N, C-alpha and C positions, 0 to 999 in steps of 0.2 A: 767700773768701780775703781780701777787703778788710777784713772784720770782724776777723779774726784779726790782721792787720797793724796795724790801728788799736788793738786792745786791747794788743798788745805794745808799740807806740809809747807808748801812754798810761802803761803801767807803767814803761817806760824813762825817761820824762820825770819820773815820780814819784821813781824811784831816783836820777836825776841831780840832782834838787832836794833830795835828802836826806830825803825823806818816808818813812823806814823804819817809823815807827809806824803810818802809814796802811796801808802794804803789809802789815805784820804783822797788823793788825786784820782786814783783808779775808781774809787767809790763814786766821786762826783761825776766822772766821765760816764758812768753807767746810770746815773740818777735820771729817772723818768721826768720829762718836762723841764729840765734844767734850763733856765734863761728863756723860757717860752711863756708869754702871757696866756693864761688859761683861766677857766671858770672853777671856782671852789665854793663850797658851803662852809661858812664859819659861824658858829653859834646860831645856826638856822637861817642865816642870811647869805644870799648868793653874792659873791664878789669876784672881781678880776684880780689876779695876782700872778707873780712870777717868782718861782723858786730860784734862789740865787746861791744857796749853800746849806751846809749842815754845821751847827755849832760844835765846839769841842765837847759839849755836854750831850750831844746827839739830837738837839732840836732842829726841826726843819726851819730854815730861814726863808721868809717870803716877803717880797716887796708888794705892798698894797697901795691903793690910791692915796691913803691917808698916812703913809709911812711904812716902816718895816716892822715885822713881828716874828717871833719864834713860836713854833707849835710842837707840842708833844704828840705822842701816839693817840690817834683818833680825835684830835682837836680840830682837824681840818679834813675836808673830804673833797676829792676831785670829782667834778661834775662833767661827764662826757656830753657836751652840748652839740 
């Protein structure tokens, strides 16, 4: 429990100090399937895509065959093929 509280406090201190770039970098480093072509379901259609980032607004940024798009919560689904 102490480890969790310490980790939360550390991130809070970073946030309070305005170190958003550092927080964003750590988040991207942990993001599942970052820069890996994978199979997704988008509007009921199966497509290949590559997650390349998170927007400042919190949208998942994905490269698709027909360009790039941003997705909100539950707008895209990973398919374990």
